[in-house]
N, C-alpha and C positions, 0 to 999 in steps of 0.2 A: 313761513307757506304752509297753514293748516285748515282743514277742511272740518271735521268733527270732534268730538270727544269720541274717546276710547270708549266702547262699549264691549259685551260680551265676547263668546267666540262665535266665530264660523265656522270653524273645524268641523263640521258633521263626519259621517266616517264614509257618506259617498263621497265628499270634498279632500277627506285626506286619501284614499283612495283614486283620485284623480292627481292630486299631487305625485305622489309617488309612479303612476304612470309616465307624468309630464317629466319628470327626475330619468325615467328608465330611457327613455325614447331619447334625452335630449344626453345621458351618457351614452347612449348607443352612436347617436351621430355626430355627435363631436369630434373623437379623434378620426372618424371615416371621413369626416371632411375636412378637417384639417388637414390629413395626410393626403387627399386628392387636392389642394388647395398651393399653388406655388408659393414658395420661400417668400417673394420680393412682396406681394400681398400684406405686409405688415405683419412677419414672420408666420404668414399661411393663416391669421387668424380673419381677415377679413370677412369671412361667411360665419364661422363658429363663434369668433369671441362677440359677434352682434346676434346671435341667436334668441339673447332675453328681449333686444329690444324690437325685434320682430314679433315673439311672441306677445309683448305687450300691446303692440300696435293690432294685430288681429285679435286679442282678447276683448282689447276696447272697443272695437268694430262691433264685434258679435254680443258684449255688453250692452252695447245701445242697440241692438236689433231684439235683446231680450232683457230690458232692462230691470225686469220682477225677477228674472234669476238670477243675475250675474250683477253684482255691485264691482267697485272699485276697489273694494280689500280684497275681493276674491282675486282680481287681477295681479294687486300688488304681491300677493302671497304666490302664484303661481310667477311671476317672475321673480323674487326671491329663491324659489326651488331652483332654477332654471339655472340664475346666475352662480350658484352655488355648485352645482353640478356639471357645468361646463370645464369647470376648475381651471380657469385661463385668468389671472389676474395679470394686469398692467400688459397686456396681448402678448403674454408668455404660457403658452401650451405645458401644462405640466407632464401628462404624459407622454407625450411624443418625446418632450425635453430629456427626460428622466431614459426614457429608451434609447436615446442618442447618446447619451453617458453609457448607458449599460454596453453599449455595441464598442463606442470609444475604450470602455474600461478593458473589456474581454479581447480586442484586438492589439492593443497596446502589448509594449515589450516587458511591461509589468506584470501580465494577467493573474500570475498566479497571488500576485497579492492582494486581490481582490475576494471578498468573499461571494458566499451564492445571493447574497441582496445585487449582485452584479452580474447576474443570470449564471444559466451551468457554464461549467469549466471548459468543457469542450468547444473550440473554435467550429465546431462542425453545426452547430445552433446558429451562432452567427453567420455564419454562410450561409447557411438555408431563410434565415429572415431575411438579406439581402436580396437573396435572386428571387423568394418567392415561387408561385406556383407547387405549393405544397398542401394537398386538402387534408392531411392529417397531420392536426399540429400536436408535438410532444409533450402533451399538457403536464404527465408526469416528473419531464425535468425542468419545467418551468413553474409547477405549482410552489417550490418552497423560494422563489424570486418573487412568484405575483402576490402569495400570501403576506409576504413580508412587506412588500411595497402599499397592498391595500389594507394591512393594520396600522404601517407606519402613517399612512394619509387618513385613517378614521382616527388615529389617536392625536394628530394634530389638529386637525378640525375640529374636533369635539372639545380638543381644549381652549384653543382659540374660541369657540361660540359660550364657551364656560366663562371663560376669563370677560366677555362682552357683557356677559348677563351681569357680571358683579357690578360692572362700572359703567351700565349703561342706566341708570338711575341718575347717579352724577356728573354723566356728559351729555345725557338728552334730556331730563326733565330740570337739571339747574343751573349747568355751563349751558344749556342749548345751541351746541355745536351744530353749524348749520348743514354742514358735509355738502359742500356748493355744487359736485356733480350731480347729487342726487336730485338737483333740479330738471336735470335731463327725465328723470321719471315722475317725480313727483307732480311739475306742472301739468303733463296730460293726465296723471289719473284725477287730478283734481279737478282742471278745467274738463276735462272729458269724460268723466264720471257718467255710467250708466244713470245714476240719480237723478243728476240732474236732468237728464232726457224723461227721467220718470215724471218728476214732479213740470214738467212744462216749461225749464228757464229757456230764458233766450241763451245763445253763443256765449260766453264768457268772453271779454275782451282780450282775456290772455292766452286762450287759447288759439282767436285769428293773430295774436302778436307771434306766438309760440309758431302756428304754422307758416308765418310768414319768415322766420329764420329758418324755419325745416328747408322750406324750399331755396330759400339765399346757401345755406351750406351743403345743400344736395351739389346747385349751380355751380357753384364754388369746386367743389371736389370732383365734381364731373370732369371739368376741366382736364385733372389730372390723371383720374380714372381712364378715361376715354384715350389718352395718351399711351399708356401703359398697355390699353387694349390693343391700339392699333399704331404700334409703332411709327409708321411711314407719317402720323398727321404732324402739323405745324407744332411746335410747343409754343403757346401760348403766354404761359406764365415763366417759360425758360427755365424752369426746374432742374431739367434734365441735362443744362450746359456746365459739365463738370469744371469747366474750367474757374465758373463763378459761383455754385452753387454746391455744397454735399449733398451726394448722391444719396446718403443714408439718412439724411435729416432736412425733410422738404420744406422749401423756402427757404432753408437758412445760405446767408451769404458769406464762404470760405474768407475768414480774414485775410489770406494772401490775395485776394481778389480787391484788398481796400488797403494800397501801401500806406494811408496816413494812418488809419488806426492800426495796424501790424504793428504800429511800434509802442503801443499797450500790450506787452507782454500777455497779460491776464485776459487780454480779450478773445477771442475763439470764432465768435460766427455772430453774424447780424441779422436775427430775425426778420423773415417779411411773409412769411406765413398767416394771415388774419386770425386764422383759427385758433393759433396758439395764443393771440390775444383778446381773443374772445372767449375763450377756457378760463384763461386768470380774470376774466373782469367779473366772474361769477365768485371770486374769493374777498373776502373780509376787507376792509379798506386798510386795517392797520396792519395784517398780515403783508399788504403789499407793499407799504410804507415801511417794514421791516426789511423785506427781502431786497426791495432794491438800497438801501441803506446799508445794510450788510455786504451787500457786493459791491457798490463801489467803494466802501470799506477796505476790503478784500483786495480789488484791484490795486486800488493806492498801496497796499501793505507789498504786493507783489512787484508793482512797478519801482518802489522806494528799495527793496533786495535786490533788483535788478541793476539800479544805479549804484547798489555797494560790491558789483561784481557777482551776483548768483546770477544763475540760469543764464550765463553769455551765450550769447549768438542766438538768442530765444526770439531775438526780429525777426531773423531770418528764416523762422519755423513757421510753419502752418499750423495745420489743426494735431501735431504731433505733440503738441507742446501742452494739450491736454491732458496726456500721460504721464508726461515729464513734471509737469507741477504735481500731479495726483501721487506718484509715484517716489519721486526724489527729494533732497534735502534743498531748504531748508525747512518748508511748509508743509512737507507731505500731504498735498491737501485731502486726499481719500481718507488717512485715516483721521484727520481734526473732525473731518464730514460724517466717519464713523461715529464719533467719540458724540457729536453734536445731536446727530436723529437718537441713538441709543438713548442718549439722556434725556431726551423728551419724555419716554415712557419713564424712566428710571426718576428722575426726579420730580414726573407729576406723582408717584407712587409713594416718596419721600414728603412731598407737601400735603398730600391729603391721606396721611399715615391713621387719622383718625378715623376718616370713612372706610378705609380699608378693614382697619380694628373693629368697626362698629359691625360689619359686614360677617367677620370671623367670630365676633363673640355672638350675633344671630344665627350664625351656622351652629355654633357649641349649646346653645340655650332652647335651638328650635325659634321657627320662625313666628312672627305677628300674623294677626290676619290682612294687615296692611301690605306688609310682605307677600303674602300669597297671592292676595289681590293686583298688587303692583307689578311685580317682577316676574321675568319670563321665565324663571325656573327659582326654587328658594335659591337664599346664599348656603342652606347646606347642602343641597344638591349640586350646586355651581363649584362646591370648593372640593366636595367627595371627587366629582367627576374630575377635577384638575389634579387632585392626587392621585387617581386610579388612572389617567394617561400619563401621568409624569412615571407612576411604575412601569406602564408598558414601554413609554418609551424607551427607559433604561435596558430593559429585557431587551426591547429587538436592536440597540444598539450595541449591545454584548453579543448579541446574536451573528450582528455583522463586524464583530471581531474590536471593536471599540468598547476600552476601559472604561467604569464609573467615573474617573475624573474629565477625562475627553469627554463623556458622554454630559456632562454635567455642563461643559465649558459651551458648548454647540445648544443644549437645550436655556441654558441662563441666556446665550445672545439672543435666540429666537424669539424665547418669551418679551425682551423687552423690546425687542424690533418690531414685533408683532403689536403689543401697545401703543410703540411708539408711530407707527406707521398707520393705525388706526385713527389715532388722535391726530395724526397731522391730515390725514384724508378727511377728517373734521372739518377743517379751516381752510383747505387749500383743495389744489386739483390734483395732489401727490398723493398714489395711492398705491404705489409698487416702490423697487428698487431694483436696480442693476448695477451702476456702480456705487457705492467701494463692494468689492468681493469680500464676503463678513469675514474678519479677520481675527476676533476673538480667540478662537481654538490654536493658533499658529502660535500666540505667546504658549503654548505647551510643546504645541508639535514642529520641532525647528527640523527642515529637511536641510540644511545645510551642516546639521552638526549630528544629527541621526538618524542620517541615511533613511533609504526606503525598507519598512515593515509594513507587516499586515494594517496594523492598529493604526501607524499615521496616515496610510494609502485610502484606507476606508474612512477615518475623520474626516479625512481635509477634503475627500470628493464629497461623501454626503454632507459636509459643511456649505455647501455651494448651493450659489441662489437655484439652481437648475433641480434639486433634489429636496431642498427644503423651504427655501426663500419663496417658491411658487406655493407650498401649502400656506406659510404661514400669512402671506399679504392677503389671501383670501379675507382676513379679519377685516381689511377697509372698507369691503365690498359687504361683509354681514355687519359691520359697525352703522353701514349708510343706509341700511334694510332696516337699521332700527329706529334710525331719526325718521325714515319713510312710514314704517309703522305709525309713530308719533304724527305724523302731518296725516294722513289717511285717516286714522281712529283707529286702526288696529290693535290688539291685545299684543301686550312683549310675547305672551305666552305663545300665541298663532304663529305671529312671525319667527321664533324662537323655533317651533317645529316646523314650518315650513325650509327653514335653513339648515333645520337637521338633516331633514327627508333628501335633499340634494347633496347634502355632504355625504352622505352615508352611500348612498346611490353611486353617486357619482365617484368618490373614495374606493370601492369596491370597483363597478362593472369595468369603468373605462379601460384597465391595465388588461382583462381577459379581452376585449371587444380589440384593441390596438395588436396584441401580439395574434389573434385569428388572421388581422387585416395584411399584418406584416409576411405571415408566412404563405398568405394567400395570391397574396400581388407580389411585397418584397421593396426591401429599400429603392433597389434601382431602377424601379419602375413608376414608384410614386412621387407625384410632381414636387412632393416638398421635402425630400429626400434629408440626408442626415445635415444638420445645424450645429448641435451644442453638445456633438462629439469631444472635442479640441478640451473641454474641460477636464476631463479623466487624467490629463496626464500636465497640463497648464497648470493647475490647481497645485501639483507636486513639483513646481520649480523653485529656485532658490528666490529668496526677497519676493517672493509673490502672495500676498498682492501688494504690497509696499516694502520698500526697501526699510532693514533693521537696523538700527533701534528705531520703531514705529512709534511705541508704547506712549512718549512723552507727549506727542501730537494729538493721539487719542486721549489724554489727558487734559490737555489744553480746548479740545472739540468740548468733552464733557464739563471741562471748569464754567466755559461759554456759555452751556445751557442751563448751568447751575445755576448762573448767576441770573442770568436771563430768565429763570423762570422765578425765580427769588421775587426779584425786583418787580416782576409783570404780577406776581400773587400780593404783595405790600403795597403798593402803590398803584393806584388804579391811574394814574395820570401818568406811569411810564410806556413810552409810545412803542418799544422793540420786542416782540413776541419770538419767543424760539423758533416757534414753529417756520417766523418768519426768515429766521437767521439761517434754518436748515436748509430753505429753499435761497438764500442768499448765495448759499455754498453751491451750489448747482443742484438743477435738480433732475430726476426723472419721470418722465409722465409718458407710460407707455399703454395706451390703448387704441383702439381699432379708428377711435375717432381722429387720431394725429400720433404723431412718434417724435416727442419734445424731450430731448434728451438730457445727460447729466453734461451742462455745456455752461461755463460761466459768463455769463451776459447779463447788465442791468435793464437792458431795453425793456424786455416785457413786462417786468412788475412795475415801471416806471412809468412808461407810456399806458398801463391801465389803471394804476393809481391815480394819476393825470385825471382819465378820463371819466373814473369814478368820481373823484373827489368833488369835477365839474357838474356832472349830472345830480348828484346828490345837492349839492349848494344851491344848484339852480332850479332845478327840478323836484327837489325834496326825494324821501322815502321814499313819498306812493310812485314816482316815476321810476327810482331806480327799481322796485320789488315788482310792479304790473306793467314796464315796460323793457328795461334791460334785461332781467331777469328773464324773463320768458323768451325774449328774444334771443337772448346768447342759448340758454337752453335748446331752442329750437333749431340754431346753428349748428352748437354740436350732433343733433340729433339728425339733421339733413347729411352731417358728413358720414356717420354711423351707416346710414341707410344708403347713402350712394356706395362706400366700400361694400357694403353685402349684398349690393343689388350688381354690382359691378364685379365682384368674387362671381357670382353665379354667371355672369356673363364670359366671367374669363375662363370657368372650367367648361361651361359648354360650347364656346367659340374655337381656346386654345388648348386644352387639356383634354376633356374626353375625345375628340376625333381622331387625335394620335395615338391614342390608348389600344 
């Protein structure tokens, strides 16, 4: 879906200052709103996680009132800046999560092993942060910690943006990765653009379908949100019945409630949430085909192993089988999945070595005129930015007590994961990871043999999703907005600058705002409370994240992706895509429009593949593009709007009056 050719820059000094002001406003509001929102509203991000969508709707309305001053390009850049400034990839708020980990680290029995990256050493600071009601923040004590995290955030975010600027041409202009969730943004940006109003064009039919979908999504979610808001109301959907449904997975029937299906030992849930199905309808047909074929093959493999004597007693176990299959022999699915996902980025680099080589050659020889006009930044600037960021990261890890080899493993892992997730997001709704718990550095750091020491403790905790993953997985949003820039007709350079502004402002400002709030109000008085503190100690337990040895399963996962990547690149007719295989091993979909977790089940990809196939077969591509896509995008937008408004209502009715 594209509206126009790319034109020159629209970033005037006035508009750039506007983007900075928006980034500052969003960065200040995000941690405050998140802490004041109860944790059960999608990890407290029902409001803050949907700020960019609310900004888009408001900006489009204003733009249509003043179409001579505001275009959809201005709106897209505003939204891009705000989505980077909130730092909430996959419904996980970075800054509150890290501060949870800091609190857990400093109040643990091994507090002395943690470096200053995990807060001041004196427990008094943690006690004050929990109780609050302190008007004067001890900035001197906190400055080393906050400075470390601000520099760490900016270094990773800049590295991600530079990396994406290198692969952008191949992904967006040549491969044309669609970024399915991007339709939530691009459909209204194109069909409700102020330019259409300025030209006096009639309402785009796709906009009407999008708005119909928005209404459906809003009303569907309103039933759940209203039940959470007013607990005594009847549960129309029945999702709060924990004897049948999983409490933390909306609309998923627990396998123990289905005795006949419970005998399929790899199966864990049966999703009934229509939002999940509509979300996957946006994914390409071949990705859905790959996902359900691989998932069924995996379920058959698990069942055969069960019949051979492995996983005995599994038929009597409910959702706990998820972790048993993930952690234990013989499959250790978390390790296999980790290899498959990391392999998506690794084997893309290997299969496109010539392209990467050309960018390096351009960086050394100097940019051509075409590169300067076409790219977000020159390849020389991009590679130099990556080099500077890598040096900064090594220095920061060393300052946190992690020696160079351990830092190398963490950086290598997240470099590949960031590239992989950005590419997976380009072909699916999956833009972040929860499971597996990033395991590459545990090849070097073994708690069972080394015991606790400062380097091991700091490395393994910094390696977790809460501390680093939630920074790197912003790559998925940044890549999506490079695609939206192409759809809307924005120059890549303008989009890069907008993303850069949001990344720098959010990556610095949020830390100081959050600490000020915690000292003023206190963890104990804030509705969100503490959520992710547990990882500070759980990351240091033996056989975490997977029972050792797990490297053979990781290599199997890498091999699967390698073979599929080669076959996909070599033979046009080969049906199984490595991205679909990654989804087939289980997926994590964590955005405020729904929480779909890393659970093995073939129902969603199979059903959506059938529906999508029939729509294209019967109605053609036109019906798919002009009806199905706008409707599904509208439904997801309606869900997000409902959570946003519902979150505000929960805040106003149940939270603020009690404070």
